C-alpha positions as CSV (number, residue, x, y, z in Angstrom):
1,I,137.1,43.0,136.6
2,N,135.5,40.0,134.6
3,I,139.0,38.5,134.3
4,T,137.7,35.8,132.3
5,D,136.4,37.7,129.6
6,D,139.4,39.9,129.6
7,F,141.7,36.9,129.2
8,T,139.6,35.7,126.3
9,R,139.8,39.1,124.6
10,L,143.5,39.1,125.1
11,T,144.5,35.6,123.7
12,L,142.0,36.1,120.7
13,D,143.8,39.3,119.9
14,T,147.2,37.6,120.6
15,I,146.7,34.6,118.3
16,A,145.4,36.8,115.5
17,L,148.2,39.3,115.7
18,C,151.1,36.7,116.0
19,T,149.8,34.2,113.4
20,M,148.0,36.3,111.0
21,D,149.2,40.0,111.7
22,F,145.5,40.8,112.0
23,R,144.2,43.2,114.7
24,L,140.8,42.0,116.3
25,N,140.9,44.8,118.8
26,S,138.8,43.1,121.2
27,F,139.3,45.5,124.0
28,Y,137.6,48.3,122.1
29,N,134.3,47.1,123.2
30,N,134.0,46.1,127.0
31,E,130.3,45.7,126.8
32,T,130.5,42.5,124.3
33,M,133.0,40.0,123.0
34,H,134.2,40.3,119.3
35,P,131.6,39.0,116.9
36,F,133.9,35.8,116.3
37,V,133.7,34.9,119.9
38,E,129.9,35.2,119.9
39,S,129.4,33.1,116.7
40,M,132.1,30.7,118.1
41,L,130.1,30.2,121.4
42,Y,126.8,29.6,119.8
43,V,128.1,26.9,117.5
44,L,130.0,25.2,120.4
45,R,126.9,25.4,122.5
46,E,124.5,24.1,119.6
47,A,127.0,21.4,118.6
48,D,126.9,20.0,122.2
49,V,123.0,20.1,122.3
50,Q,122.9,18.4,119.0
51,S,125.2,15.7,119.9
52,A,122.9,14.8,122.8
53,L,119.8,14.5,120.9
54,P,118.6,11.8,118.6
55,G,118.5,12.4,114.9
56,I,114.5,12.8,114.9
57,A,114.8,15.6,117.6
58,N,117.4,17.4,115.5
59,S,115.5,17.1,112.3
60,V,112.7,19.4,113.9
61,R,114.9,22.1,115.2
62,I,114.6,24.2,112.1
63,M,115.3,27.5,113.7
64,A,118.1,26.1,115.7
65,H,119.9,24.8,112.6
66,R,119.1,28.2,110.7
67,R,121.2,30.1,113.6
68,M,123.8,27.5,113.6
69,L,124.5,27.9,109.8
70,K,124.3,31.7,110.2
71,N,126.8,31.7,113.0
72,I,129.2,29.4,111.0
73,E,128.8,31.7,108.0
74,A,129.7,34.8,110.1
75,M,132.9,32.9,111.5
76,R,133.9,32.0,107.8
77,T,133.1,35.7,106.9
78,I,135.7,36.9,109.4
79,A,138.3,34.5,108.4
80,R,137.7,35.3,104.8
81,D,138.2,39.1,105.6
82,I,141.5,38.2,107.3
83,I,142.7,36.4,104.1
84,H,141.4,39.2,102.0
85,D,143.3,41.8,104.1
86,R,146.6,40.0,103.8
87,R,146.5,39.5,100.1
88,K,146.2,43.4,99.8
89,K,149.5,44.0,101.6
90,E,152.4,44.6,99.8
91,N,155.0,43.2,102.3
92,P,153.1,40.7,104.3
93,A,154.4,39.4,107.3
94,D,156.3,35.9,107.3
95,D,153.9,34.1,109.5
96,L,151.5,31.1,109.8
97,L,148.9,32.8,107.5
98,N,151.5,33.5,104.9
99,T,152.6,30.0,105.0
100,L,149.0,28.8,104.5
101,L,148.5,31.2,101.5
102,N,151.6,30.5,99.9
103,G,153.0,27.0,101.0
104,R,153.0,24.5,98.2
105,D,153.2,20.7,98.3
106,P,156.9,19.5,97.4
107,V,155.6,16.6,95.5
108,T,152.6,17.9,93.8
109,G,153.3,21.6,93.7
110,E,149.7,22.2,94.7
111,G,148.6,24.9,97.3
112,M,145.5,25.0,99.7
113,S,142.1,26.1,98.5
114,D,140.8,29.2,100.0
115,E,138.1,27.1,101.7
116,S,140.7,25.0,103.2
117,I,142.6,28.1,104.3
118,I,139.5,29.5,106.0
119,D,138.8,26.1,107.7
120,N,142.5,26.4,109.3
121,V,142.2,30.0,110.2
122,I,139.0,29.3,112.0
123,T,140.9,26.3,113.8
124,F,143.7,28.2,115.0
125,L,141.6,31.2,116.1
126,V,139.4,28.8,118.2
127,A,142.0,26.5,119.4
128,G,144.6,29.1,119.9
129,H,142.8,31.2,122.3
130,E,140.3,29.2,124.1
131,T,142.5,26.9,126.2
132,T,144.9,29.7,127.2
133,S,142.5,31.9,128.3
134,G,141.1,29.2,130.6
135,L,144.6,28.4,131.7
136,L,145.2,32.2,132.7
137,S,141.7,32.4,134.4
138,F,142.2,29.5,136.6
139,T,145.6,30.4,137.4
140,F,144.5,33.7,138.8
141,Y,141.7,32.2,140.6
142,Y,143.9,29.9,142.5
143,L,146.4,33.0,143.1
144,V,143.7,35.1,144.6
145,Q,142.6,32.2,146.8
146,H,146.4,31.7,147.9
147,P,147.6,35.2,148.5
148,D,150.8,33.9,150.1
149,I,151.7,32.1,146.7
150,L,150.6,35.4,144.7
151,K,153.2,37.4,146.9
152,K,155.9,34.7,146.5
153,A,155.5,35.0,142.7
154,Q,155.5,38.7,142.7
155,K,158.8,38.7,144.6
156,E,160.2,36.2,141.9
157,V,159.2,38.8,139.5
158,D,160.5,42.0,141.2
159,E,163.9,40.3,141.9
160,T,164.2,38.9,138.3
161,V,162.8,41.9,136.2
162,G,162.0,44.8,138.7
163,Q,160.3,47.5,136.8
164,A,161.9,46.8,133.4
165,Q,160.0,45.7,130.5
166,I,159.6,42.0,130.6
167,S,160.9,40.0,127.8
168,V,161.2,36.2,126.6
169,Q,164.6,36.2,128.1
170,H,163.4,36.6,131.5
171,L,160.9,33.6,131.5
172,A,163.7,30.9,132.1
173,E,164.6,33.0,135.3
174,L,160.9,32.6,136.5
175,P,160.7,29.0,137.8
176,Y,158.0,29.5,140.2
177,I,155.6,31.1,137.8
178,D,156.2,28.1,135.5
179,A,155.3,25.9,138.5
180,I,152.1,27.8,139.2
181,L,151.0,27.4,135.5
182,K,151.8,23.5,135.7
183,E,150.0,23.2,139.0
184,S,147.0,25.2,137.6
185,L,146.8,22.8,134.7
186,R,147.0,19.9,137.0
187,M,144.0,21.1,139.2
188,M,142.0,22.3,136.4
189,P,143.0,21.2,133.0
190,T,141.0,23.3,130.5
191,A,140.9,20.5,127.7
192,P,139.8,17.9,130.2
193,G,140.3,14.7,128.5
194,F,141.6,12.8,125.4
195,T,140.8,9.3,123.9
196,V,143.5,6.7,123.2
197,T,142.8,3.4,121.3
198,P,145.0,0.2,121.7
199,K,146.5,-1.3,118.7
200,K,146.4,-4.7,120.1
201,A,144.4,-6.5,123.1
202,E,146.0,-5.9,126.3
203,T,145.0,-5.8,130.0
204,L,145.1,-2.4,131.7
205,G,146.4,-2.1,135.2
206,G,146.3,-5.9,135.6
207,K,142.5,-5.7,135.8
208,W,140.7,-4.6,132.7
209,L,141.0,-6.4,129.3
210,L,140.9,-3.9,126.2
211,N,140.4,-5.2,122.9
212,A,142.1,-3.7,119.9
213,G,140.4,-0.6,118.5
214,Q,138.5,-0.1,121.7
215,P,138.4,3.8,122.6
216,I,139.3,4.6,126.1
217,N,138.6,8.3,127.3
218,V,141.1,9.7,129.7
219,L,139.4,12.0,132.1
220,L,142.2,14.5,133.1
221,P,140.4,16.0,136.3
222,A,140.7,12.5,137.7
223,C,144.1,11.5,136.7
224,L,145.8,14.5,137.6
225,R,144.6,14.3,141.1
226,D,145.6,10.9,141.7
227,R,146.9,10.5,145.1
228,S,149.2,7.6,144.2
229,I,151.0,9.9,142.1
230,F,150.7,13.4,143.7
231,G,150.4,12.6,147.4
232,P,147.9,12.9,149.9
233,N,147.3,16.7,149.1
234,A,146.7,16.1,145.5
235,D,143.3,18.2,145.8
236,E,145.4,21.2,147.1
237,F,146.9,23.9,145.2
238,S,150.6,23.8,145.8
239,P,153.1,25.0,143.0
240,E,156.1,23.6,145.0
241,R,155.1,20.2,143.6
242,M,155.9,21.3,140.0
243,L,159.3,22.9,140.6
244,A,162.0,21.1,138.5
245,E,163.5,19.2,141.1
246,N,159.9,17.6,142.1
247,F,158.4,17.6,138.6
248,S,161.3,15.5,137.2
249,K,160.5,12.7,139.9
250,L,156.9,12.3,138.8
251,P,156.4,8.9,136.7
252,P,156.4,9.3,133.0
253,N,153.2,10.6,131.3
254,S,151.5,11.5,134.9
255,W,151.1,15.2,133.7
256,K,149.6,15.2,130.3
257,P,147.2,18.3,130.1
258,F,148.2,19.3,126.2
259,G,146.8,15.8,125.0
260,N,148.6,12.8,123.9
261,G,151.2,11.6,121.3
262,E,151.0,12.8,117.7
263,R,147.5,14.4,118.6
264,S,148.9,16.5,121.3
265,C,148.7,20.3,121.2
266,I,150.7,21.6,118.2
267,G,150.5,25.2,119.9
268,R,151.9,24.2,123.4
269,A,155.1,26.3,123.2
270,F,153.2,29.2,121.9
271,A,150.5,29.0,124.7
272,W,153.0,28.3,127.5
273,Q,155.3,31.5,126.6
274,E,152.2,33.7,126.2
275,A,150.8,32.5,129.6
276,Q,154.3,33.0,131.2
277,L,154.4,36.5,129.8
278,V,150.9,37.5,130.9
279,V,151.2,36.2,134.5
280,A,154.5,37.9,134.9
281,M,153.5,41.1,133.6
282,I,150.1,41.4,135.6
283,L,152.1,40.3,138.8
284,Q,154.8,43.0,137.9
285,N,152.0,45.7,138.0
286,F,149.2,44.9,139.9
287,D,148.1,43.5,143.3
288,L,144.8,41.5,143.0
289,V,142.3,40.3,145.4
290,P,138.7,38.5,145.0
291,D,135.9,40.9,144.2
292,D,133.7,38.5,146.4
293,P,135.6,36.6,149.1
294,S,133.1,34.1,149.4
295,Y,133.0,33.2,145.7
296,T,132.8,29.4,145.1
297,L,134.4,28.1,141.9
298,R,131.8,27.3,139.2
299,I,132.6,26.0,136.0
300,K,131.5,27.1,132.6
301,E,131.9,24.5,129.8
302,T,132.0,25.3,126.0
303,L,134.8,23.7,124.2
304,T,137.0,23.9,127.3
305,S,136.3,24.9,130.7
306,K,136.6,28.1,132.4
307,P,135.6,29.8,135.8
308,D,132.1,31.3,135.6
309,G,131.3,34.6,137.3
310,F,134.9,35.0,138.6
311,R,135.9,38.7,139.1
312,V,138.9,40.5,140.8
313,R,139.9,43.9,142.1
314,A,143.1,45.2,141.0
315,T,145.2,48.0,142.2
316,L,148.4,49.4,140.6
317,R,151.9,48.5,142.3
318,H,154.9,50.6,142.8
319,R,152.7,53.8,142.9
320,Q,152.1,53.7,139.4
321,T,149.3,55.7,137.6
322,A,147.3,54.2,134.7
323,T,148.7,56.7,132.4
324,G,152.2,55.9,133.3
325,L,151.5,52.1,132.9
326,F,150.1,52.7,129.6
327,Q,153.1,54.8,128.5
328,H,155.7,52.0,130.1
């Protein structure tokens, strides 16, 4: 199983269903990703290329610009269709999309334009699935590399939930899975940096003079493996360091994979709950091993970071059958 592709399908379908009551049905086609994802990936790659080239070089890349515009319009068409589908419903869900369509400014009484709503739909679809699929992919990469940790997490699910249907109420009773997710984000933050700007001149760490307004890029893969904070084994995957009694002892602001301040991730709570549920449900029902035991982690970068070419083999637990699991 190409688990990274499947997590991309899962998180995209989840954000569309939960925030817009719209089914993208990404799993209906296992050969290719949903057209939205295909267009999104092209736009992100091309934007990265354009940002690295001087203006004169970009001006002669006529075909690339045309493909860029074509893929942008494809994403906007999908968002437009979602809005059109919602307006046809007699009893729409009370969700994010409903708020975008019907919300009014309390001072001016004005609502959002359709173009602005389309912008927001695209933003939520992209940002709402990309980082979470990366988190899940890296989490299971580390779990299959550490079968003892995987078994310990399975035991927690078995003792807490058994074979019952997992619900949100169970999540507070799964502290080890919570620690695994925190440690995965520490080892491999899927959004690997953010920028801060000092409001006044100051000296950083007693060494470096920063001027007011000077942007500073915070590189999380380096910060989150700081041995002075996380110990001499900072490069090792160890969820125990993220259990509540240890996590609470970390210095303030030492674990910030969701960004910083007022610009931090608005969907953090949604993404975390989704990731907890997915990890618990998979561990409850499947045993996992790497497809290639000699696989070495390779990173694929678009808007975020994900494992490249990572595959697993899965077998059902508890003598289940695929049909029985589907019915359950």
